[in-house]
All heavy atoms as a GROMACS GRO file, in nm:
protein
  515
    1MET      N    1   0.083  -0.116   0.000
    1MET     CA    2   0.000   0.002   0.002
    1MET      C    3   0.089   0.122   0.001
    1MET      O    4   0.181   0.140   0.081
    1MET     CB    5  -0.089  -0.003   0.124
    1MET     CG    6  -0.182   0.117   0.130
    1MET     SD    7  -0.308   0.107   0.257
    1MET     CE    8  -0.214   0.152   0.400
    2ASN      N    9   0.061   0.215  -0.094
    2ASN     CA   10   0.139   0.339  -0.099
    2ASN      C   11   0.054   0.453  -0.048
    2ASN      O   12  -0.040   0.497  -0.114
    2ASN     CB   13   0.183   0.361  -0.246
    2ASN     CG   14   0.274   0.482  -0.262
    2ASN    OD1   15   0.325   0.532  -0.162
    2ASN    ND2   16   0.292   0.523  -0.382
    3LEU      N   17   0.088   0.500   0.075
    3LEU     CA   18   0.007   0.607   0.137
    3LEU      C   19   0.080   0.740   0.125
    3LEU      O   20   0.194   0.748   0.159
    3LEU     CB   21  -0.011   0.573   0.284
    3LEU     CG   22  -0.088   0.674   0.366
    3LEU    CD1   23  -0.230   0.683   0.318
    3LEU    CD2   24  -0.087   0.630   0.511
    4ASP      N   25   0.015   0.837   0.065
    4ASP     CA   26   0.075   0.967   0.051
    4ASP      C   27   0.022   1.055   0.165
    4ASP      O   28  -0.090   1.106   0.164
    4ASP     CB   29   0.036   1.031  -0.085
    4ASP     CG   30   0.113   1.158  -0.110
    4ASP    OD1   31   0.152   1.228  -0.014
    4ASP    OD2   32   0.128   1.189  -0.231
    5ILE      N   33   0.102   1.064   0.272
    5ILE     CA   34   0.062   1.135   0.392
    5ILE      C   35   0.031   1.284   0.360
    5ILE      O   36  -0.064   1.340   0.408
    5ILE     CB   37   0.167   1.122   0.503
    5ILE    CG1   38   0.174   0.978   0.549
    5ILE    CG2   39   0.140   1.216   0.619
    5ILE    CD1   40   0.288   0.949   0.643
    6ARG      N   41   0.118   1.342   0.279
    6ARG     CA   42   0.094   1.485   0.247
    6ARG      C   43  -0.043   1.509   0.185
    6ARG      O   44  -0.114   1.600   0.225
    6ARG     CB   45   0.207   1.535   0.150
    6ARG     CG   46   0.335   1.561   0.217
    6ARG     CD   47   0.440   1.611   0.116
    6ARG     NE   48   0.564   1.645   0.177
    6ARG     CZ   49   0.661   1.555   0.194
    6ARG    NH1   50   0.649   1.433   0.152
    6ARG    NH2   51   0.774   1.591   0.253
    7LYS      N   52  -0.076   1.428   0.086
    7LYS     CA   53  -0.207   1.444   0.020
    7LYS      C   54  -0.319   1.421   0.116
    7LYS      O   55  -0.421   1.494   0.119
    7LYS     CB   56  -0.219   1.350  -0.097
    7LYS     CG   57  -0.139   1.393  -0.220
    7LYS     CD   58  -0.164   1.297  -0.334
    7LYS     CE   59  -0.079   1.336  -0.454
    7LYS     NZ   60  -0.097   1.235  -0.563
    8ALA      N   61  -0.306   1.320   0.204
    8ALA     CA   62  -0.412   1.285   0.298
    8ALA      C   63  -0.432   1.399   0.401
    8ALA      O   64  -0.546   1.438   0.426
    8ALA     CB   65  -0.378   1.156   0.371
    9VAL      N   66  -0.325   1.451   0.452
    9VAL     CA   67  -0.335   1.558   0.552
    9VAL      C   68  -0.395   1.684   0.488
    9VAL      O   69  -0.485   1.746   0.540
    9VAL     CB   70  -0.198   1.592   0.615
    9VAL    CG1   71  -0.206   1.714   0.701
    9VAL    CG2   72  -0.152   1.473   0.701
   10LYS      N   73  -0.344   1.721   0.367
   10LYS     CA   74  -0.394   1.838   0.300
   10LYS      C   75  -0.540   1.827   0.267
   10LYS      O   76  -0.619   1.923   0.280
   10LYS     CB   77  -0.312   1.867   0.176
   10LYS     CG   78  -0.174   1.920   0.204
   10LYS     CD   79  -0.090   1.940   0.086
   10LYS     CE   80   0.051   1.992   0.118
   10LYS     NZ   81   0.132   2.016   0.000
   11ALA      N   82  -0.585   1.708   0.229
   11ALA     CA   83  -0.729   1.686   0.201
   11ALA      C   84  -0.811   1.696   0.328
   11ALA      O   85  -0.922   1.753   0.328
   11ALA     CB   86  -0.750   1.550   0.134
   12ASN      N   87  -0.756   1.645   0.440
   12ASN     CA   88  -0.828   1.651   0.566
   12ASN      C   89  -0.844   1.791   0.624
   12ASN      O   90  -0.940   1.817   0.701
   12ASN     CB   91  -0.764   1.558   0.670
   12ASN     CG   92  -0.789   1.413   0.643
   12ASN    OD1   93  -0.885   1.377   0.579
   12ASN    ND2   94  -0.702   1.328   0.698
   13VAL      N   95  -0.754   1.877   0.594
   13VAL     CA   96  -0.757   2.012   0.653
   13VAL      C   97  -0.809   2.119   0.554
   13VAL      O   98  -0.826   2.234   0.588
   13VAL     CB   99  -0.620   2.059   0.708
   13VAL    CG1  100  -0.575   1.962   0.816
   13VAL    CG2  101  -0.514   2.071   0.603
   14LYS      N  102  -0.833   2.080   0.432
   14LYS     CA  103  -0.884   2.176   0.331
   14LYS      C  104  -1.011   2.245   0.383
   14LYS      O  105  -1.106   2.176   0.426
   14LYS     CB  106  -0.911   2.102   0.200
   14LYS     CG  107  -0.949   2.196   0.090
   14LYS     CD  108  -0.960   2.126  -0.046
   14LYS     CE  109  -0.996   2.228  -0.151
   14LYS     NZ  110  -0.900   2.234  -0.257
   15GLY      N  111  -1.008   2.375   0.380
   15GLY     CA  112  -1.124   2.454   0.425
   15GLY      C  113  -1.132   2.476   0.575
   15GLY      O  114  -1.224   2.538   0.624
   16ASN      N  115  -1.030   2.428   0.652
   16ASN     CA  116  -1.031   2.452   0.795
   16ASN      C  117  -1.018   2.600   0.828
   16ASN      O  118  -0.949   2.678   0.759
   16ASN     CB  119  -0.913   2.380   0.862
   16ASN     CG  120  -0.948   2.230   0.891
   16ASN    OD1  121  -1.042   2.177   0.842
   16ASN    ND2  122  -0.860   2.169   0.969
   17SER      N  123  -1.077   2.640   0.936
   17SER     CA  124  -1.067   2.776   0.989
   17SER      C  125  -0.951   2.781   1.086
   17SER      O  126  -0.892   2.680   1.121
   17SER     CB  127  -1.197   2.816   1.060
   17SER     OG  128  -1.207   2.741   1.177
   18ASN      N  129  -0.920   2.905   1.129
   18ASN     CA  130  -0.812   2.922   1.232
   18ASN      C  131  -0.846   2.839   1.354
   18ASN      O  132  -0.759   2.776   1.414
   18ASN     CB  133  -0.801   3.068   1.272
   18ASN     CG  134  -0.729   3.152   1.166
   18ASN    OD1  135  -0.670   3.100   1.075
   18ASN    ND2  136  -0.744   3.283   1.184
   19THR      N  137  -0.974   2.844   1.393
   19THR     CA  138  -1.016   2.766   1.513
   19THR      C  139  -0.999   2.616   1.492
   19THR      O  140  -0.955   2.546   1.583
   19THR     CB  141  -1.161   2.796   1.545
   19THR    OG1  142  -1.178   2.938   1.560
   19THR    CG2  143  -1.212   2.726   1.665
   20ASP      N  144  -1.028   2.566   1.370
   20ASP     CA  145  -1.010   2.424   1.339
   20ASP      C  146  -0.863   2.387   1.349
   20ASP      O  147  -0.828   2.282   1.408
   20ASP     CB  148  -1.062   2.395   1.200
   20ASP     CG  149  -1.211   2.414   1.184
   20ASP    OD1  150  -1.286   2.397   1.285
   20ASP    OD2  151  -1.252   2.448   1.076
   21PHE      N  152  -0.777   2.470   1.290
   21PHE     CA  153  -0.635   2.442   1.293
   21PHE      C  154  -0.582   2.444   1.436
   21PHE      O  155  -0.502   2.357   1.475
   21PHE     CB  156  -0.553   2.539   1.207
   21PHE     CG  157  -0.555   2.505   1.062
   21PHE    CD1  158  -0.617   2.589   0.970
   21PHE    CD2  159  -0.500   2.390   1.015
   21PHE    CE1  160  -0.618   2.559   0.834
   21PHE    CE2  161  -0.503   2.357   0.877
   21PHE     CZ  162  -0.563   2.444   0.791
   22GLN      N  163  -0.626   2.537   1.517
   22GLN     CA  164  -0.584   2.545   1.653
   22GLN      C  165  -0.621   2.418   1.727
   22GLN      O  166  -0.543   2.358   1.803
   22GLN     CB  167  -0.640   2.667   1.725
   22GLN     CG  168  -0.593   2.679   1.865
   22GLN     CD  169  -0.638   2.810   1.931
   22GLN    OE1  170  -0.695   2.897   1.868
   22GLN    NE2  171  -0.613   2.822   2.058
   23ALA      N  172  -0.746   2.373   1.709
   23ALA     CA  173  -0.793   2.252   1.775
   23ALA      C  174  -0.709   2.129   1.734
   23ALA      O  175  -0.675   2.046   1.814
   23ALA     CB  176  -0.944   2.232   1.741
   24VAL      N  177  -0.680   2.121   1.602
   24VAL     CA  178  -0.599   2.005   1.554
   24VAL      C  179  -0.461   2.004   1.620
   24VAL      O  180  -0.416   1.903   1.668
   24VAL     CB  181  -0.587   2.012   1.401
   24VAL    CG1  182  -0.478   1.915   1.349
   24VAL    CG2  183  -0.720   1.984   1.329
   25ILE      N  184  -0.397   2.120   1.623
   25ILE     CA  185  -0.265   2.130   1.679
   25ILE      C  186  -0.265   2.104   1.829
   25ILE      O  187  -0.186   2.025   1.880
   25ILE     CB  188  -0.203   2.269   1.649
   25ILE    CG1  189  -0.177   2.282   1.496
   25ILE    CG2  190  -0.072   2.290   1.724
   25ILE    CD1  191  -0.150   2.425   1.446
   26GLU      N  192  -0.353   2.166   1.899
   26GLU     CA  193  -0.360   2.149   2.043
   26GLU      C  194  -0.395   2.006   2.081
   26GLU      O  195  -0.339   1.950   2.176
   26GLU     CB  196  -0.457   2.246   2.107
   26GLU     CG  197  -0.402   2.391   2.103
   26GLU     CD  198  -0.499   2.494   2.162
   26GLU    OE1  199  -0.614   2.460   2.193
   26GLU    OE2  200  -0.455   2.610   2.172
   27ASP      N  201  -0.487   1.943   2.009
   27ASP     CA  202  -0.525   1.805   2.038
   27ASP      C  203  -0.406   1.711   2.012
   27ASP      O  204  -0.378   1.624   2.093
   27ASP     CB  205  -0.641   1.762   1.946
   27ASP     CG  206  -0.689   1.622   1.973
   27ASP    OD1  207  -0.723   1.595   2.093
   27ASP    OD2  208  -0.692   1.540   1.884
   28ALA      N  209  -0.330   1.737   1.903
   28ALA     CA  210  -0.216   1.655   1.876
   28ALA      C  211  -0.110   1.666   1.984
   28ALA      O  212  -0.050   1.567   2.028
   28ALA     CB  213  -0.154   1.693   1.741
   29ILE      N  214  -0.087   1.787   2.035
   29ILE     CA  215   0.011   1.808   2.141
   29ILE      C  216  -0.033   1.749   2.270
   29ILE      O  217   0.043   1.681   2.340
   29ILE     CB  218   0.044   1.961   2.156
   29ILE    CG1  219   0.113   2.012   2.027
   29ILE    CG2  220   0.126   1.986   2.283
   29ILE    CD1  221   0.125   2.159   2.020
   30GLU      N  222  -0.161   1.770   2.305
   30GLU     CA  223  -0.213   1.722   2.431
   30GLU      C  224  -0.213   1.568   2.440
   30GLU      O  225  -0.183   1.509   2.539
   30GLU     CB  226  -0.352   1.774   2.454
   30GLU     CG  227  -0.355   1.921   2.494
   30GLU     CD  228  -0.494   1.980   2.503
   30GLU    OE1  229  -0.594   1.905   2.504
   30GLU    OE2  230  -0.504   2.108   2.508
   31ASN      N  231  -0.248   1.504   2.326
   31ASN     CA  232  -0.252   1.356   2.327
   31ASN      C  233  -0.113   1.294   2.324
   31ASN      O  234  -0.097   1.186   2.372
   31ASN     CB  235  -0.336   1.304   2.206
   31ASN     CG  236  -0.483   1.325   2.230
   31ASN    OD1  237  -0.530   1.328   2.342
   31ASN    ND2  238  -0.556   1.340   2.120
   32GLY      N  239  -0.017   1.368   2.270
   32GLY     CA  240   0.121   1.322   2.268
   32GLY      C  241   0.144   1.192   2.194
   32GLY      O  242   0.240   1.122   2.219
   33GLU      N  243   0.054   1.162   2.098
   33GLU     CA  244   0.070   1.034   2.022
   33GLU      C  245   0.172   1.056   1.912
   33GLU      O  246   0.164   1.148   1.835
   33GLU     CB  247  -0.067   0.994   1.970
   33GLU     CG  248  -0.166   0.957   2.077
   33GLU     CD  249  -0.299   0.907   2.020
   33GLU    OE1  250  -0.302   0.870   1.898
   33GLU    OE2  251  -0.401   0.913   2.093
   34GLU      N  252   0.260   0.961   1.897
   34GLU     CA  253   0.363   0.968   1.794
   34GLU      C  254   0.306   0.965   1.656
   34GLU      O  255   0.365   1.025   1.563
   34GLU     CB  256   0.459   0.847   1.811
   34GLU     CG  257   0.536   0.846   1.943
   34GLU     CD  258   0.646   0.951   1.950
   34GLU    OE1  259   0.711   0.975   1.846
   34GLU    OE2  260   0.660   1.015   2.057
   35LYS      N  261   0.193   0.901   1.640
   35LYS     CA  262   0.136   0.886   1.507
   35LYS      C  263   0.088   1.017   1.442
   35LYS      O  264   0.072   1.023   1.321
   35LYS     CB  265   0.020   0.784   1.503
   35LYS     CG  266  -0.102   0.824   1.582
   35LYS     CD  267  -0.206   0.717   1.584
   35LYS     CE  268  -0.332   0.758   1.662
   35LYS     NZ  269  -0.430   0.655   1.666
   36VAL      N  270   0.070   1.123   1.523
   36VAL     CA  271   0.027   1.250   1.467
   36VAL      C  272   0.142   1.336   1.422
   36VAL      O  273   0.124   1.438   1.356
   36VAL     CB  274  -0.064   1.330   1.566
   36VAL    CG1  275  -0.189   1.251   1.602
   36VAL    CG2  276   0.014   1.372   1.690
   37LEU      N  277   0.266   1.298   1.457
   37LEU     CA  278   0.382   1.378   1.420
   37LEU      C  279   0.397   1.402   1.270
   37LEU      O  280   0.430   1.512   1.225
   37LEU     CB  281   0.509   1.321   1.480
   37LEU     CG  282   0.514   1.330   1.635
   37LEU    CD1  283   0.644   1.262   1.682
   37LEU    CD2  284   0.503   1.468   1.686
   38PRO      N  285   0.377   1.300   1.188
   38PRO     CA  286   0.388   1.326   1.043
   38PRO      C  287   0.285   1.430   0.994
   38PRO      O  288   0.319   1.513   0.910
   38PRO     CB  289   0.362   1.190   0.981
   38PRO     CG  290   0.401   1.092   1.085
   38PRO     CD  291   0.361   1.156   1.214
   39GLY      N  292   0.166   1.426   1.052
   39GLY     CA  293   0.064   1.522   1.010
   39GLY      C  294   0.101   1.664   1.050
   39GLY      O  295   0.086   1.758   0.976
   40LEU      N  296   0.157   1.676   1.172
   40LEU     CA  297   0.206   1.808   1.217
   40LEU      C  298   0.320   1.856   1.126
   40LEU      O  299   0.334   1.976   1.096
   40LEU     CB  300   0.248   1.807   1.361
   40LEU     CG  301   0.138   1.786   1.462
   40LEU    CD1  302   0.196   1.773   1.607
   40LEU    CD2  303   0.037   1.899   1.460
   41GLY      N  304   0.402   1.761   1.083
   41GLY     CA  305   0.511   1.795   0.990
   41GLY      C  306   0.460   1.850   0.861
   41GLY      O  307   0.513   1.947   0.804
   42VAL      N  308   0.355   1.794   0.812
   42VAL     CA  309   0.292   1.841   0.684
   42VAL      C  310   0.234   1.984   0.706
   42VAL      O  311   0.254   2.069   0.624
   42VAL     CB  312   0.182   1.744   0.637
   42VAL    CG1  313   0.107   1.803   0.516
   42VAL    CG2  314   0.241   1.607   0.600
   43LEU      N  315   0.172   2.007   0.822
   43LEU     CA  316   0.121   2.142   0.850
   43LEU      C  317   0.238   2.240   0.854
   43LEU      O  318   0.225   2.351   0.800
   43LEU     CB  319   0.043   2.142   0.979
   43LEU     CG  320  -0.088   2.060   0.986
   43LEU    CD1  321  -0.153   2.076   1.119
   43LEU    CD2  322  -0.183   2.104   0.869
   44LEU      N  323   0.349   2.205   0.917
   44LEU     CA  324   0.465   2.295   0.924
   44LEU      C  325   0.517   2.316   0.783
   44LEU      O  326   0.552   2.432   0.748
   44LEU     CB  327   0.578   2.233   1.010
   44LEU     CG  328   0.704   2.308   1.014
   44LEU    CD1  329   0.685   2.455   1.064
   44LEU    CD2  330   0.812   2.238   1.096
   45GLU      N  331   0.519   2.212   0.702
   45GLU     CA  332   0.566   2.228   0.561
   45GLU      C  333   0.476   2.328   0.489
   45GLU      O  334   0.525   2.413   0.411
   45GLU     CB  335   0.566   2.094   0.493
   45GLU     CG  336   0.610   2.093   0.350
   45GLU     CD  337   0.607   1.955   0.288
   45GLU    OE1  338   0.496   1.912   0.242
   45GLU    OE2  339   0.711   1.889   0.290
   46MET      N  340   0.347   2.315   0.508
   46MET     CA  341   0.254   2.411   0.439
   46MET      C  342   0.276   2.555   0.482
   46MET      O  343   0.277   2.645   0.400
   46MET     CB  344   0.107   2.370   0.473
   46MET     CG  345   0.069   2.237   0.407
   46MET     SD  346  -0.090   2.174   0.475
   46MET     CE  347  -0.204   2.302   0.433
   47ILE      N  348   0.305   2.576   0.612
   47ILE     CA  349   0.331   2.706   0.663
   47ILE      C  350   0.459   2.762   0.606
   47ILE      O  351   0.467   2.873   0.559
   47ILE     CB  352   0.340   2.706   0.820
   47ILE    CG1  353   0.200   2.677   0.879
   47ILE    CG2  354   0.396   2.838   0.872
   47ILE    CD1  355   0.204   2.646   1.026
   48TRP      N  356   0.562   2.676   0.608
   48TRP     CA  357   0.697   2.714   0.564
   48TRP      C  358   0.693   2.755   0.416
   48TRP      O  359   0.750   2.855   0.378
   48TRP     CB  360   0.793   2.604   0.587
   48TRP     CG  361   0.934   2.644   0.558
   48TRP    CD1  362   1.006   2.618   0.443
   48TRP    CD2  363   1.024   2.716   0.644
   48TRP    NE1  364   1.132   2.675   0.453
   48TRP    CE2  365   1.144   2.733   0.576
   48TRP    CE3  366   1.011   2.769   0.772
   48TRP    CZ2  367   1.256   2.798   0.633
   48TRP    CZ3  368   1.117   2.831   0.829
   48TRP    CH2  369   1.239   2.850   0.757
   49GLU      N  370   0.623   2.678   0.333
   49GLU     CA  371   0.621   2.700   0.188
   49GLU      C  372   0.554   2.832   0.152
   49GLU      O  373   0.583   2.892   0.046
   49GLU     CB  374   0.558   2.586   0.117
   49GLU     CG  375   0.641   2.461   0.116
   49GLU     CD  376   0.574   2.341   0.053
   49GLU    OE1  377   0.449   2.342   0.034
   49GLU    OE2  378   0.646   2.242   0.020
   50SER      N  379   0.463   2.876   0.236
   50SER     CA  380   0.386   3.000   0.202
   50SER      C  381   0.437   3.121   0.283
   50SER      O  382   0.387   3.231   0.266
   50SER     CB  383   0.237   2.980   0.229
   50SER     OG  384   0.216   2.958   0.368
   51ALA      N  385   0.540   3.101   0.364
   51ALA     CA  386   0.589   3.209   0.452
   51ALA      C  387   0.684   3.303   0.380
   51ALA      O  388   0.756   3.261   0.288
   51ALA     CB  389   0.660   3.151   0.574
   52THR      N  390   0.682   3.428   0.419
   52THR     CA  391   0.774   3.524   0.368
   52THR      C  392   0.912   3.495   0.434
   52THR      O  393   0.916   3.430   0.538
   52THR     CB  394   0.733   3.667   0.403
   52THR    OG1  395   0.736   3.680   0.548
   52THR    CG2  396   0.592   3.697   0.348
   53PRO      N  397   1.018   3.551   0.376
   53PRO     CA  398   1.150   3.534   0.441
   53PRO      C  399   1.150   3.587   0.588
   53PRO      O  400   1.210   3.528   0.676
   53PRO     CB  401   1.243   3.616   0.354
   53PRO     CG  402   1.180   3.611   0.220
   53PRO     CD  403   1.033   3.615   0.245
   54GLU      N  404   1.078   3.695   0.611
   54GLU     CA  405   1.071   3.753   0.745
   54GLU      C  406   0.997   3.658   0.840
   54GLU      O  407   1.041   3.640   0.955
   54GLU     CB  408   1.002   3.890   0.742
   54GLU     CG  409   1.076   3.995   0.667
   54GLU     CD  410   1.060   3.990   0.516
   54GLU    OE1  411   0.965   3.923   0.468
   54GLU    OE2  412   1.138   4.052   0.445
   55SER      N  413   0.891   3.598   0.794
   55SER     CA  414   0.814   3.503   0.875
   55SER      C  415   0.898   3.377   0.906
   55SER      O  416   0.895   3.324   1.017
   55SER     CB  417   0.685   3.462   0.809
   55SER     OG  418   0.595   3.570   0.801
   56LYS      N  419   0.971   3.334   0.803
   56LYS     CA  420   1.063   3.220   0.825
   56LYS      C  421   1.166   3.248   0.934
   56LYS      O  422   1.193   3.165   1.024
   56LYS     CB  423   1.131   3.179   0.694
   56LYS     CG  424   1.037   3.113   0.598
   56LYS     CD  425   1.108   3.081   0.469
   56LYS     CE  426   1.012   3.011   0.370
   56LYS     NZ  427   1.077   2.977   0.243
   57GLN      N  428   1.225   3.369   0.931
   57GLN     CA  429   1.322   3.410   1.030
   57GLN      C  430   1.259   3.410   1.168
   57GLN      O  431   1.320   3.369   1.264
   57GLN     CB  432   1.390   3.541   0.995
   57GLN     CG  433   1.503   3.577   1.084
   57GLN     CD  434   1.610   3.469   1.081
   57GLN    OE1  435   1.659   3.430   0.978
   57GLN    NE2  436   1.651   3.424   1.203
   58THR      N  437   1.137   3.462   1.180
   58THR     CA  438   1.068   3.465   1.305
   58THR      C  439   1.046   3.325   1.359
   58THR      O  440   1.067   3.299   1.476
   58THR     CB  441   0.931   3.537   1.291
   58THR    OG1  442   0.957   3.673   1.250
   58THR    CG2  443   0.853   3.537   1.421
   59MET      N  444   1.006   3.232   1.270
   59MET     CA  445   0.982   3.093   1.313
   59MET      C  446   1.115   3.028   1.358
   59MET      O  447   1.118   2.961   1.462
   59MET     CB  448   0.923   3.010   1.198
   59MET     CG  449   0.778   3.038   1.171
   59MET     SD  450   0.712   2.928   1.045
   59MET     CE  451   0.747   3.019   0.896
   60LEU      N  452   1.222   3.054   1.286
   60LEU     CA  453   1.352   3.000   1.323
   60LEU      C  454   1.400   3.053   1.456
   60LEU      O  455   1.451   2.978   1.538
   60LEU     CB  456   1.453   3.028   1.212
   60LEU     CG  457   1.429   2.956   1.080
   60LEU    CD1  458   1.522   3.007   0.973
   60LEU    CD2  459   1.442   2.806   1.094
   61THR      N  460   1.380   3.185   1.477
   61THR     CA  461   1.419   3.242   1.606
   61THR      C  462   1.342   3.182   1.718
   61THR      O  463   1.391   3.150   1.824
   61THR     CB  464   1.400   3.395   1.598
   61THR    OG1  465   1.482   3.448   1.492
   61THR    CG2  466   1.436   3.463   1.730
   62SER      N  467   1.214   3.163   1.697
   62SER     CA  468   1.122   3.101   1.798
   62SER      C  469   1.168   2.957   1.826
   62SER      O  470   1.175   2.916   1.943
   62SER     CB  471   0.980   3.107   1.753
   62SER     OG  472   0.895   3.047   1.850
   63LEU      N  473   1.196   2.883   1.725
   63LEU     CA  474   1.244   2.742   1.743
   63LEU      C  475   1.373   2.740   1.820
   63LEU      O  476   1.392   2.660   1.911
   63LEU     CB  477   1.257   2.674   1.610
   63LEU     CG  478   1.129   2.630   1.542
   63LEU    CD1  479   1.154   2.588   1.397
   63LEU    CD2  480   1.067   2.515   1.621
   64GLU      N  481   1.465   2.826   1.779
   64GLU     CA  482   1.596   2.832   1.849
   64GLU      C  483   1.577   2.863   1.998
   64GLU      O  484   1.638   2.797   2.082
   64GLU     CB  485   1.686   2.936   1.782
   64GLU     CG  486   1.821   2.944   1.844
   64GLU     CD  487   1.908   3.053   1.781
   64GLU    OE1  488   1.854   3.153   1.728
   64GLU    OE2  489   2.032   3.037   1.784
   65SER      N  490   1.493   2.959   2.027
   65SER     CA  491   1.467   3.000   2.163
   65SER      C  492   1.402   2.882   2.244
   65SER      O  493   1.437   2.855   2.358
   65SER     CB  494   1.379   3.121   2.164
   65SER     OG  495   1.346   3.155   2.297
   66SER      N  496   1.310   2.816   2.176
   66SER     CA  497   1.237   2.704   2.244
   66SER      C  498   1.325   2.585   2.270
   66SER      O  499   1.302   2.507   2.359
   66SER     CB  500   1.116   2.666   2.157
   66SER     OG  501   1.026   2.768   2.146
   67ALA      N  502   1.430   2.570   2.188
   67ALA     CA  503   1.518   2.451   2.203
   67ALA      C  504   1.623   2.470   2.304
   67ALA      O  505   1.700   2.378   2.327
   67ALA     CB  506   1.577   2.420   2.062
   68LYS      N  507   1.633   2.584   2.367
   68LYS     CA  508   1.737   2.612   2.467
   68LYS      C  509   1.702   2.551   2.599
   68LYS      O  510   1.592   2.528   2.638
   68LYS     CB  511   1.763   2.759   2.480
   68LYS     CG  512   1.833   2.815   2.358
   68LYS     CD  513   1.865   2.962   2.376
   68LYS     CE  514   1.933   3.010   2.247
   68LYS     NZ  515   1.967   3.146   2.252
   0.00000   0.00000   0.00000
């Protein structure tokens, strides 16, 4: 079976509102299940691909700060 996680995640979140996305992210973090990590990765990829260089720098700074 060839599962395309990117396509599946993108199809599942198509048309989501800010509130929907927040619920998905918070639920994934609160449950702490390893199986949701690929989906969160796809969401990060979607954000990164559409971000401006300034937004990317802000995300990187935030990640660096959080990893300390």
